[in-house]
Backbone as XML, in Angstrom:
<?xml version="1.0"?>
<chain id="A" units="angstrom">
  <residue number="1" name="MET">
    <atom name="N" x="23.047" y="-39.959" z="-1.452"/>
    <atom name="CA" x="23.103" y="-38.643" z="-0.847"/>
    <atom name="C" x="22.439" y="-38.664" z="0.531"/>
  </residue>
  <residue number="2" name="GLN">
    <atom name="N" x="22.373" y="-39.803" z="1.128"/>
    <atom name="CA" x="21.726" y="-39.915" z="2.430"/>
    <atom name="C" x="22.544" y="-39.262" z="3.532"/>
  </residue>
  <residue number="3" name="ASN">
    <atom name="N" x="23.862" y="-39.236" z="3.414"/>
    <atom name="CA" x="24.713" y="-38.695" z="4.468"/>
    <atom name="C" x="25.017" y="-37.208" z="4.298"/>
  </residue>
  <residue number="4" name="TRP">
    <atom name="N" x="24.500" y="-36.594" z="3.279"/>
    <atom name="CA" x="24.761" y="-35.176" z="3.040"/>
    <atom name="C" x="23.883" y="-34.328" z="3.962"/>
  </residue>
  <residue number="5" name="ILE">
    <atom name="N" x="24.457" y="-33.249" z="4.478"/>
    <atom name="CA" x="23.738" y="-32.343" z="5.371"/>
    <atom name="C" x="23.598" y="-30.991" z="4.672"/>
  </residue>
  <residue number="6" name="LEU">
    <atom name="N" x="22.372" y="-30.505" z="4.607"/>
    <atom name="CA" x="22.118" y="-29.198" z="4.006"/>
    <atom name="C" x="22.667" y="-28.112" z="4.925"/>
  </residue>
  <residue number="7" name="ASP">
    <atom name="N" x="23.546" y="-27.273" z="4.373"/>
    <atom name="CA" x="24.201" y="-26.248" z="5.180"/>
    <atom name="C" x="23.711" y="-24.847" z="4.832"/>
  </residue>
  <residue number="8" name="GLY">
    <atom name="N" x="22.768" y="-24.732" z="3.946"/>
    <atom name="CA" x="22.210" y="-23.415" z="3.642"/>
    <atom name="C" x="21.722" y="-23.277" z="2.218"/>
  </residue>
  <residue number="9" name="ILE">
    <atom name="N" x="20.667" y="-22.498" z="2.083"/>
    <atom name="CA" x="20.116" y="-22.135" z="0.777"/>
    <atom name="C" x="19.958" y="-20.621" z="0.792"/>
  </residue>
  <residue number="10" name="SER">
    <atom name="N" x="20.428" y="-19.968" z="-0.244"/>
    <atom name="CA" x="20.266" y="-18.516" z="-0.340"/>
    <atom name="C" x="19.978" y="-18.132" z="-1.783"/>
  </residue>
  <residue number="11" name="SER">
    <atom name="N" x="19.518" y="-16.914" z="-1.956"/>
    <atom name="CA" x="19.221" y="-16.440" z="-3.306"/>
    <atom name="C" x="19.481" y="-14.942" z="-3.384"/>
  </residue>
  <residue number="12" name="THR">
    <atom name="N" x="19.695" y="-14.471" z="-4.609"/>
    <atom name="CA" x="19.873" y="-13.042" z="-4.864"/>
    <atom name="C" x="18.933" y="-12.626" z="-5.979"/>
  </residue>
  <residue number="13" name="ASN">
    <atom name="N" x="18.648" y="-11.346" z="-6.004"/>
    <atom name="CA" x="17.707" y="-10.772" z="-6.951"/>
    <atom name="C" x="18.290" y="-9.469" z="-7.483"/>
  </residue>
  <residue number="14" name="ASP">
    <atom name="N" x="18.940" y="-9.462" z="-8.634"/>
    <atom name="CA" x="19.545" y="-8.247" z="-9.173"/>
    <atom name="C" x="19.022" y="-7.953" z="-10.566"/>
  </residue>
  <residue number="15" name="GLU">
    <atom name="N" x="18.126" y="-6.995" z="-10.694"/>
    <atom name="CA" x="17.665" y="-6.476" z="-11.980"/>
    <atom name="C" x="17.554" y="-7.527" z="-13.081"/>
  </residue>
  <residue number="16" name="GLY">
    <atom name="N" x="16.749" y="-8.509" z="-12.882"/>
    <atom name="CA" x="16.517" y="-9.504" z="-13.911"/>
    <atom name="C" x="17.439" y="-10.699" z="-13.869"/>
  </residue>
  <residue number="17" name="ILE">
    <atom name="N" x="18.513" y="-10.645" z="-13.076"/>
    <atom name="CA" x="19.399" y="-11.803" z="-12.922"/>
    <atom name="C" x="19.137" y="-12.397" z="-11.543"/>
  </residue>
  <residue number="18" name="ARG">
    <atom name="N" x="18.759" y="-13.658" z="-11.521"/>
    <atom name="CA" x="18.470" y="-14.337" z="-10.257"/>
    <atom name="C" x="19.500" y="-15.437" z="-10.032"/>
  </residue>
  <residue number="19" name="ARG">
    <atom name="N" x="19.899" y="-15.618" z="-8.791"/>
    <atom name="CA" x="20.853" y="-16.677" z="-8.443"/>
    <atom name="C" x="20.342" y="-17.416" z="-7.216"/>
  </residue>
  <residue number="20" name="ASN">
    <atom name="N" x="20.459" y="-18.740" z="-7.240"/>
    <atom name="CA" x="20.142" y="-19.588" z="-6.095"/>
    <atom name="C" x="21.395" y="-20.372" z="-5.732"/>
  </residue>
  <residue number="21" name="PHE">
    <atom name="N" x="21.697" y="-20.420" z="-4.443"/>
    <atom name="CA" x="22.889" y="-21.106" z="-3.948"/>
    <atom name="C" x="22.476" y="-22.178" z="-2.944"/>
  </residue>
  <residue number="22" name="ILE">
    <atom name="N" x="23.078" y="-23.351" z="-3.053"/>
    <atom name="CA" x="22.832" y="-24.458" z="-2.122"/>
    <atom name="C" x="24.184" y="-24.996" z="-1.671"/>
  </residue>
  <residue number="23" name="LYS">
    <atom name="N" x="24.322" y="-25.214" z="-0.372"/>
    <atom name="CA" x="25.574" y="-25.747" z="0.170"/>
    <atom name="C" x="25.258" y="-27.032" z="0.941"/>
  </residue>
  <residue number="24" name="LEU">
    <atom name="N" x="25.974" y="-28.114" z="0.589"/>
    <atom name="CA" x="25.815" y="-29.416" z="1.246"/>
    <atom name="C" x="27.164" y="-29.868" z="1.793"/>
  </residue>
  <residue number="25" name="ASN">
    <atom name="N" x="27.150" y="-30.584" z="2.909"/>
    <atom name="CA" x="28.379" y="-31.105" z="3.521"/>
    <atom name="C" x="28.189" y="-32.570" z="3.899"/>
  </residue>
  <residue number="26" name="THR">
    <atom name="N" x="29.304" y="-33.292" z="3.874"/>
    <atom name="CA" x="29.316" y="-34.667" z="4.372"/>
    <atom name="C" x="30.725" y="-34.981" z="4.877"/>
  </residue>
  <residue number="27" name="ASN">
    <atom name="N" x="30.824" y="-35.961" z="5.701"/>
    <atom name="CA" x="32.125" y="-36.422" z="6.195"/>
    <atom name="C" x="32.433" y="-37.773" z="5.565"/>
  </residue>
  <residue number="28" name="ALA">
    <atom name="N" x="33.650" y="-37.906" z="5.073"/>
    <atom name="CA" x="34.111" y="-39.168" z="4.496"/>
    <atom name="C" x="35.459" y="-39.492" z="5.133"/>
  </residue>
  <residue number="29" name="ASP">
    <atom name="N" x="35.471" y="-40.491" z="5.952"/>
    <atom name="CA" x="36.669" y="-40.850" z="6.724"/>
    <atom name="C" x="37.111" y="-39.638" z="7.547"/>
  </residue>
  <residue number="30" name="ASP">
    <atom name="N" x="38.329" y="-39.158" z="7.323"/>
    <atom name="CA" x="38.830" y="-38.010" z="8.080"/>
    <atom name="C" x="38.696" y="-36.700" z="7.298"/>
  </residue>
  <residue number="31" name="CYS">
    <atom name="N" x="37.892" y="-36.708" z="6.254"/>
    <atom name="CA" x="37.752" y="-35.525" z="5.397"/>
    <atom name="C" x="36.320" y="-34.989" z="5.438"/>
  </residue>
  <residue number="32" name="ARG">
    <atom name="N" x="36.218" y="-33.704" z="5.263"/>
    <atom name="CA" x="34.901" y="-33.073" z="5.132"/>
    <atom name="C" x="34.763" y="-32.630" z="3.676"/>
  </residue>
  <residue number="33" name="ILE">
    <atom name="N" x="33.702" y="-33.041" z="3.039"/>
    <atom name="CA" x="33.453" y="-32.701" z="1.637"/>
    <atom name="C" x="32.301" y="-31.698" z="1.594"/>
  </residue>
  <residue number="34" name="SER">
    <atom name="N" x="32.538" y="-30.600" z="0.917"/>
    <atom name="CA" x="31.505" y="-29.574" z="0.750"/>
    <atom name="C" x="31.122" y="-29.498" z="-0.720"/>
  </residue>
  <residue number="35" name="LEU">
    <atom name="N" x="29.848" y="-29.411" z="-0.963"/>
    <atom name="CA" x="29.322" y="-29.289" z="-2.324"/>
    <atom name="C" x="28.571" y="-27.965" z="-2.409"/>
  </residue>
  <residue number="36" name="HIS">
    <atom name="N" x="28.987" y="-27.139" z="-3.344"/>
    <atom name="CA" x="28.346" y="-25.839" z="-3.549"/>
    <atom name="C" x="27.683" y="-25.859" z="-4.926"/>
  </residue>
  <residue number="37" name="LEU">
    <atom name="N" x="26.395" y="-25.629" z="-4.968"/>
    <atom name="CA" x="25.654" y="-25.573" z="-6.226"/>
    <atom name="C" x="25.116" y="-24.158" z="-6.413"/>
  </residue>
  <residue number="38" name="SER">
    <atom name="N" x="25.165" y="-23.700" z="-7.637"/>
    <atom name="CA" x="24.659" y="-22.366" z="-7.938"/>
    <atom name="C" x="23.913" y="-22.413" z="-9.262"/>
  </residue>
  <residue number="39" name="ILE">
    <atom name="N" x="22.777" y="-21.776" z="-9.289"/>
    <atom name="CA" x="21.990" y="-21.667" z="-10.520"/>
    <atom name="C" x="21.779" y="-20.180" z="-10.781"/>
  </residue>
  <residue number="40" name="GLN">
    <atom name="N" x="22.093" y="-19.757" z="-12.002"/>
    <atom name="CA" x="21.866" y="-18.363" z="-12.387"/>
    <atom name="C" x="20.951" y="-18.351" z="-13.594"/>
  </residue>
  <residue number="41" name="TYR">
    <atom name="N" x="19.960" y="-17.478" z="-13.558"/>
    <atom name="CA" x="19.048" y="-17.378" z="-14.693"/>
    <atom name="C" x="18.570" y="-15.937" z="-14.831"/>
  </residue>
  <residue number="42" name="HIS">
    <atom name="N" x="18.181" y="-15.606" z="-16.038"/>
    <atom name="CA" x="17.698" y="-14.262" z="-16.342"/>
    <atom name="C" x="16.177" y="-14.276" z="-16.354"/>
  </residue>
  <residue number="43" name="VAL">
    <atom name="N" x="15.618" y="-13.200" z="-15.859"/>
    <atom name="CA" x="14.171" y="-13.055" z="-15.834"/>
    <atom name="C" x="13.816" y="-11.863" z="-16.711"/>
  </residue>
  <residue number="44" name="VAL">
    <atom name="N" x="12.948" y="-12.084" z="-17.670"/>
    <atom name="CA" x="12.468" y="-10.998" z="-18.508"/>
    <atom name="C" x="11.162" y="-10.524" z="-17.883"/>
  </residue>
  <residue number="45" name="LEU">
    <atom name="N" x="11.203" y="-9.296" z="-17.382"/>
    <atom name="CA" x="10.039" y="-8.764" z="-16.699"/>
    <atom name="C" x="9.050" y="-8.210" z="-17.718"/>
  </residue>
  <residue number="46" name="PHE">
    <atom name="N" x="7.787" y="-8.462" z="-17.486"/>
    <atom name="CA" x="6.735" y="-7.994" z="-18.380"/>
    <atom name="C" x="5.925" y="-6.934" z="-17.649"/>
  </residue>
  <residue number="47" name="TYR">
    <atom name="N" x="5.859" y="-5.770" z="-18.237"/>
    <atom name="CA" x="5.067" y="-4.697" z="-17.653"/>
    <atom name="C" x="3.876" y="-4.432" z="-18.559"/>
  </residue>
  <residue number="48" name="GLN">
    <atom name="N" x="2.697" y="-4.523" z="-17.990"/>
    <atom name="CA" x="1.496" y="-4.230" z="-18.760"/>
    <atom name="C" x="1.313" y="-2.714" z="-18.795"/>
  </residue>
  <residue number="49" name="PRO">
    <atom name="N" x="1.094" y="-2.144" z="-19.971"/>
    <atom name="CA" x="0.951" y="-0.690" z="-20.041"/>
    <atom name="C" x="-0.300" y="-0.224" z="-19.294"/>
  </residue>
  <residue number="50" name="ASN">
    <atom name="N" x="-0.191" y="0.928" z="-18.677"/>
    <atom name="CA" x="-1.315" y="1.526" z="-17.977"/>
    <atom name="C" x="-2.027" y="2.438" z="-18.976"/>
  </residue>
  <residue number="51" name="TYR">
    <atom name="N" x="-3.183" y="2.009" z="-19.464"/>
    <atom name="CA" x="-3.881" y="2.737" z="-20.514"/>
    <atom name="C" x="-4.441" y="4.065" z="-20.015"/>
  </residue>
  <residue number="52" name="GLU">
    <atom name="N" x="-4.730" y="4.151" z="-18.725"/>
    <atom name="CA" x="-5.212" y="5.416" z="-18.167"/>
    <atom name="C" x="-4.116" y="6.483" z="-18.259"/>
  </residue>
  <residue number="53" name="VAL">
    <atom name="N" x="-2.876" y="6.096" z="-17.977"/>
    <atom name="CA" x="-1.749" y="7.027" z="-18.091"/>
    <atom name="C" x="-1.560" y="7.433" z="-19.548"/>
  </residue>
  <residue number="54" name="MET">
    <atom name="N" x="-1.659" y="6.475" z="-20.456"/>
    <atom name="CA" x="-1.504" y="6.789" z="-21.882"/>
    <atom name="C" x="-2.597" y="7.756" z="-22.346"/>
  </residue>
  <residue number="55" name="LYS">
    <atom name="N" x="-3.806" y="7.560" z="-21.843"/>
    <atom name="CA" x="-4.923" y="8.441" z="-22.196"/>
    <atom name="C" x="-4.652" y="9.864" z="-21.701"/>
  </residue>
  <residue number="56" name="LYS">
    <atom name="N" x="-4.170" y="9.992" z="-20.468"/>
    <atom name="CA" x="-3.871" y="11.315" z="-19.907"/>
    <atom name="C" x="-2.715" y="11.980" z="-20.660"/>
  </residue>
  <residue number="57" name="GLN">
    <atom name="N" x="-1.730" y="11.191" z="-21.074"/>
    <atom name="CA" x="-0.620" y="11.738" z="-21.854"/>
    <atom name="C" x="-1.115" y="12.279" z="-23.194"/>
  </residue>
  <residue number="58" name="LYS">
    <atom name="N" x="-2.045" y="11.565" z="-23.810"/>
    <atom name="CA" x="-2.624" y="12.013" z="-25.082"/>
    <atom name="C" x="-3.412" y="13.301" z="-24.876"/>
  </residue>
  <residue number="59" name="GLU">
    <atom name="N" x="-4.203" y="13.361" z="-23.792"/>
    <atom name="CA" x="-4.961" y="14.575" z="-23.495"/>
    <atom name="C" x="-4.018" y="15.762" z="-23.283"/>
  </residue>
  <residue number="60" name="LEU">
    <atom name="N" x="-2.934" y="15.541" z="-22.568"/>
    <atom name="CA" x="-1.961" y="16.605" z="-22.322"/>
    <atom name="C" x="-1.309" y="17.059" z="-23.626"/>
  </residue>
  <residue number="61" name="SER">
    <atom name="N" x="-0.970" y="16.113" z="-24.478"/>
    <atom name="CA" x="-0.366" y="16.447" z="-25.769"/>
    <atom name="C" x="-1.335" y="17.268" z="-26.621"/>
  </residue>
  <residue number="62" name="ASP">
    <atom name="N" x="-2.602" y="16.853" z="-26.644"/>
    <atom name="CA" x="-3.613" y="17.599" z="-27.397"/>
    <atom name="C" x="-3.780" y="19.011" z="-26.839"/>
  </residue>
  <residue number="63" name="PHE">
    <atom name="N" x="-3.777" y="19.125" z="-25.517"/>
    <atom name="CA" x="-3.905" y="20.437" z="-24.875"/>
    <atom name="C" x="-2.724" y="21.334" z="-25.236"/>
  </residue>
  <residue number="64" name="MET">
    <atom name="N" x="-1.522" y="20.765" z="-25.231"/>
    <atom name="CA" x="-0.328" y="21.542" z="-25.589"/>
    <atom name="C" x="-0.411" y="22.020" z="-27.040"/>
  </residue>
  <residue number="65" name="ASP">
    <atom name="N" x="-0.884" y="21.150" z="-27.941"/>
    <atom name="CA" x="-1.037" y="21.542" z="-29.349"/>
    <atom name="C" x="-2.061" y="22.665" z="-29.486"/>
  </residue>
  <residue number="66" name="MET">
    <atom name="N" x="-3.183" y="22.538" z="-28.777"/>
    <atom name="CA" x="-4.231" y="23.550" z="-28.834"/>
    <atom name="C" x="-3.705" y="24.890" z="-28.297"/>
  </residue>
  <residue number="67" name="THR">
    <atom name="N" x="-2.962" y="24.848" z="-27.210"/>
    <atom name="CA" x="-2.397" y="26.065" z="-26.621"/>
    <atom name="C" x="-1.433" y="26.734" z="-27.595"/>
  </residue>
  <residue number="68" name="LYS">
    <atom name="N" x="-0.626" y="25.934" z="-28.252"/>
    <atom name="CA" x="0.324" y="26.479" z="-29.225"/>
    <atom name="C" x="-0.422" y="27.144" z="-30.380"/>
  </residue>
  <residue number="69" name="ASN">
    <atom name="N" x="-1.469" y="26.490" z="-30.875"/>
    <atom name="CA" x="-2.250" y="27.050" z="-31.980"/>
    <atom name="C" x="-2.929" y="28.355" z="-31.567"/>
  </residue>
  <residue number="70" name="LYS">
    <atom name="N" x="-3.470" y="28.402" z="-30.357"/>
    <atom name="CA" x="-4.128" y="29.621" z="-29.863"/>
    <atom name="C" x="-3.112" y="30.756" z="-29.732"/>
  </residue>
  <residue number="71" name="LYS">
    <atom name="N" x="-1.926" y="30.421" z="-29.280"/>
    <atom name="CA" x="-0.869" y="31.424" z="-29.119"/>
    <atom name="C" x="-0.496" y="32.024" z="-30.475"/>
  </residue>
  <residue number="72" name="VAL">
    <atom name="N" x="-0.365" y="31.165" z="-31.483"/>
    <atom name="CA" x="-0.020" y="31.633" z="-32.833"/>
    <atom name="C" x="-1.133" y="32.528" z="-33.371"/>
  </residue>
  <residue number="73" name="ASN">
    <atom name="N" x="-2.385" y="32.115" z="-33.193"/>
    <atom name="CA" x="-3.517" y="32.917" z="-33.678"/>
    <atom name="C" x="-3.591" y="34.267" z="-32.960"/>
  </residue>
  <residue number="74" name="LEU">
    <atom name="N" x="-3.361" y="34.262" z="-31.657"/>
    <atom name="CA" x="-3.386" y="35.506" z="-30.898"/>
    <atom name="C" x="-2.271" y="36.441" z="-31.352"/>
  </residue>
  <residue number="75" name="LEU">
    <atom name="N" x="-1.108" y="35.891" z="-31.588"/>
    <atom name="CA" x="0.017" y="36.698" z="-32.062"/>
    <atom name="C" x="-0.301" y="37.326" z="-33.422"/>
  </residue>
  <residue number="76" name="LYS">
    <atom name="N" x="-0.935" y="36.580" z="-34.299"/>
    <atom name="CA" x="-1.321" y="37.115" z="-35.616"/>
    <atom name="C" x="-2.302" y="38.273" z="-35.456"/>
  </residue>
  <residue number="77" name="LYS">
    <atom name="N" x="-3.263" y="38.125" z="-34.553"/>
    <atom name="CA" x="-4.253" y="39.187" z="-34.332"/>
    <atom name="C" x="-3.595" y="40.439" z="-33.762"/>
  </residue>
  <residue number="78" name="VAL">
    <atom name="N" x="-2.664" y="40.255" z="-32.838"/>
    <atom name="CA" x="-1.963" y="41.401" z="-32.257"/>
    <atom name="C" x="-1.160" y="42.123" z="-33.330"/>
  </residue>
  <residue number="79" name="ILE">
    <atom name="N" x="-0.504" y="41.397" z="-34.187"/>
    <atom name="CA" x="0.282" y="42.001" z="-35.273"/>
    <atom name="C" x="-0.634" y="42.758" z="-36.226"/>
  </residue>
  <residue number="80" name="MET">
    <atom name="N" x="-1.777" y="42.168" z="-36.551"/>
    <atom name="CA" x="-2.729" y="42.832" z="-37.454"/>
    <atom name="C" x="-3.253" y="44.130" z="-36.832"/>
  </residue>
  <residue number="81" name="LEU">
    <atom name="N" x="-3.569" y="44.108" z="-35.555"/>
    <atom name="CA" x="-4.036" y="45.314" z="-34.877"/>
    <atom name="C" x="-2.942" y="46.376" z="-34.845"/>
  </residue>
  <residue number="82" name="TYR">
    <atom name="N" x="-1.746" y="45.956" z="-34.604"/>
    <atom name="CA" x="-0.619" y="46.887" z="-34.553"/>
    <atom name="C" x="-0.395" y="47.540" z="-35.921"/>
  </residue>
  <residue number="83" name="LEU">
    <atom name="N" x="-0.501" y="46.734" z="-36.981"/>
    <atom name="CA" x="-0.275" y="47.259" z="-38.330"/>
    <atom name="C" x="-1.394" y="48.207" z="-38.763"/>
  </residue>
  <residue number="84" name="LYS">
    <atom name="N" x="-2.597" y="48.011" z="-38.276"/>
    <atom name="CA" x="-3.718" y="48.887" z="-38.631"/>
    <atom name="C" x="-3.558" y="50.262" z="-37.994"/>
  </residue>
  <residue number="85" name="ASN">
    <atom name="N" x="-2.927" y="50.306" z="-36.872"/>
    <atom name="CA" x="-2.770" y="51.594" z="-36.177"/>
    <atom name="C" x="-1.532" y="52.245" z="-36.616"/>
  </residue>
</chain>
């Protein structure tokens, strides 16, 4: 492969699918020979969970539950007051 000339290297990055392309050329007598190589591989991305976000989501969920419970209790009290009058 001493007479081969590198004619370009490129790559693509599409949502977990990666491709690398290599193009080589050489001359043999009166002919030009081109070699195109391509490698495709999948990448599994790893995302570490953000525990601070999870904690805030839990706090929000607890707050929503508490608000719902307070609303139900307030409604019961209003109904009881209404029925007494």
